[in-house]
N, C-alpha and C positions, 0 to 999 in steps of 0.2 A: 809746845805741844798743847793742843786743846783737849779739854775734857768733854767737849761737846762735838758730835759728829759734824764734819764739814761736808756740805752737799757736793756730790760729784755726779756728773752725767755719764751714762754709758754711751760711748761713741762708737764702739765696735764690739761685736760678739763673734767669737770664733769657736766652732764646735771641735773639740779635740778628740773625744771618745764618746761612746753612747751616753755616759753619765757625767761628762766633764766638759766645761767650757772655759774659755779665757775671755775675761771682760777687760776691755780697755776703758779706763776711766779718766775723765778730765774734770777740773774744777767747774762747778756750775755757776760760779760767780768770780769776783775778783780775789776772794780769799782762797789760799792754797795751803797745803801742808808743807812742813819743812822737808828738805830732800831726804830720800831714803837711800840706804846703802844695801847692796846685795846681802841677803840673809835676814834682813829686818822684816817686820810684819806690821800690818794694819788691822784694826778692828773694823770689819766691814758690816754695816748696818743695813738690813732689809727693813724698810719702814713698815711698821705694823706687825713685824714678825720677831725680830731680835738681831743680835750681832754675833759674829764669830771671828776668831783670829785667822788671818790668811797672809802668808808670806807673799812678798812681791815676786812676780815671775818676769817682769819687764819694767824698766825704768827709763822714761824718756823726758823730753822737755815738757813740763806741765802735764804729763800723763803717766799713769801707772797701769800695769797689767796684773791682774789677779787671776790665777787658774784655780777653779773651784770644782770640786767633785760633789755631786748631790748625794749626801749620805744622811741628812737630817732635815728638819723643817726649815731652818735658816738657809743652809746651803742649797736646798732644793728651790727655795724662793729666789735666791740670787742666780742660780743656774738657769732659771726660767725667764730672766729679764731679756728685754729687747733693746736695741739702740733707741736712745731718747729717754730711757727710764732714769730715775734718780736713786742713788744710794748715799749713805752717810759713811764717811771715813774718819777714823781717829788714828793718830800715829805721827811719826814712826815709833815703834816699840822694839825692844830687844837688841841683842848684840848682832852684829853683822859677821860675815865670813872672815873679815880681816885680811882681804886679799893683798892689801898694800904691804903687809908684813912679810910677804913671800917674794918680794922683788928679787929677781935674779935666780930664783929657784925653779926647778921642774914642778909641774902641777899635775896631780892625779885627782880627777873628779869622778866619783862613783855614785850612781843613783839607782834607786829601786822604785818602781811604780811612780806615784805622784811626787816622789822625792826629787824628780828632775825639775819640778817647778821652781823651788827656791834656789836651785843650783844654776838655773839658766842665766840669771843676771850676772853671776860670777863668771861664767864662760864667756859671755858677751863682753864683759869688762876686760877680761884677760886678752881676748882677741883684739879689742880696740887699742889696748896698750902696746900691742906689738912686741918689740924686743925687750920690754921691761921684765919679761919672765922667760924661763927656759922652755922646755918641751911641755906641751899641753895635751894631756890625755883625758878623754871623756869616755867613760864606760857606762853604758846604759842597760839596765835590766828591766824587763816587763813580763807580765804573765803570758800575754799573747800579743800578736801584731796589732790587734784591734784596741789594746789597752795602752799602746805606746803614745806618749805625749809628744807634741810637736813633730809628728812623724815625717813631714816633708823636710823640715830643717835637719833632723837627725840623719835622715837618708842622704841629704846633700853633703853634710859633714863627713859621713862615712864613705861616700863615693869620691870625695876630693882627696888630694894628696896631703892635705892639712896645711896649717893647723886648723882645728885640733886633730890629733889622732883619735878618731872616734870609732868605737865598736859597740854594737848593740846585740843583745841576746834575749831570747824569750824562753819560757818554760815549755810552752806547747806551740810548736810551729804550725803554721798553715801551709798550704801548697804554694802560696805566693811569698812566703817569708824569705827575705834576702840576707839575713844576718846569721848570727851564731845561735846555738841552742844550748841551754844549761844555765847554771848559776852565774850571776854577774861576777862573782869572785874569780871565776876561771879566766876572765878577760884580763886579769892583772898580769898573766903570763905574756900577753901581747903588748903591754905598755912598756915604753922606754923611759926610764927615770933613774937618777942616782939617789938612792935612799937617804944618804947623808945630806943631800941638798934638795930635798923634796918636801912639799907640803901637800897633804891630801885633804879632800873635802868630801864628806859622805852624808847622804840623806836617803832615807827609805824606811821600810819596816825595821823594827828593832832587831829582829834576828839577822837581817841582812847587814845592819850596822855592826853588830857584834862580829860576824864572820869576816867582814871586810877589814875591820880594825885589827882583828887577830892576824889575818894574813899580811897586812901591811907591817905590823910589828915584827912578824917573822922575817920579813924582807929587810928589816933594819931601820924602819922609820921610828923616830922618837914619838912617844905617845902624845906629847904636847903639840906636835905638828900634824896630828890627825884630828881635823876639826869636824865635829859631827853636829847635826841639828836634831834636837829632841822635841821639835815643835808639836808633835802629835799629843803631847801631854798638856798643852796649854788650853786655857778657856777664857779668862777674864782680862788679861794683859796688865793687871794692876797688883796681882799677888794676894788679893783679898779672899778669893774663894778657896785657895789652898790646893786646887786640883792638880797644879803643876809642881807641887813640892816633891823633891827627891832629896832625902836627907836634910841638910841645911840649905839647900839651893831652891830658890823659886825661879823656875825656868823663864817665866815671862819677865822677870826682873833681871836675873843673872844670865840668861840665855836668850833664845833657845840654842844658839851656837856656842859650844864649849869644847875644850880640848878633851881628847880621849883619856888623858891623865886624870881628869876629874870625872868624866862620864862613866868610865868603867866601874869605879867604886860606887857611884850613885845608883847605877842600875843593879849592881850586886846587892846593895842594901834593900832595894825594893823587893827582891826575891825572897828575903828572909822572913 
């Protein structure tokens, strides 16, 4: 892993929502980063502006996809890039989802908002692995239809007989909305899984993570098999700034993906 940004070229830009884009990045030279695992993140550098941590939303041969929402100076600069532009990447950083540890089990993947971005590579990897896993459930929550990431892909998954078993819900439906309405946790009632032989993966707003983990625990999932990403707390990737510290855990070093058996107490400590 390099401490210096490795130049990457923007090969493709896909507009996901009004304020969110997916950048496909390829090495600008012979030098490339080490392979990423689903759930890991890179520090993405906008030259002359700064860098931010962004989880991978797609992993291909010599290419990475990062889905970025414009919410600050650096993310806005990255979201404004066009094909041919150059960015710097450092990584991979952090823990992955650990999908390989769930071989033979049913999978429940629950996302809220932009939390679908770091979960997407996990879903694609599980689909590619075929029968290595049991039933694959993908439950997607969004504020509105216009805020839904990868709308075409999610709609195609929802319309197909599966896998994955995919359901999507929004808080405020439009006249053209095709899915469910309400909290994403209500979709757990539509998922088919055996709690004692299931691993769940959850990413989204903290309140949604808490509610989903609570409901999964009520259904009998052990806390250590509920994997959550707390990446929203990260900033520097090296643990020096302390922004991501929860109790004795530095999320950029020990996370961002951790089991609910650890995450629940860490989030509780922060509230005190």
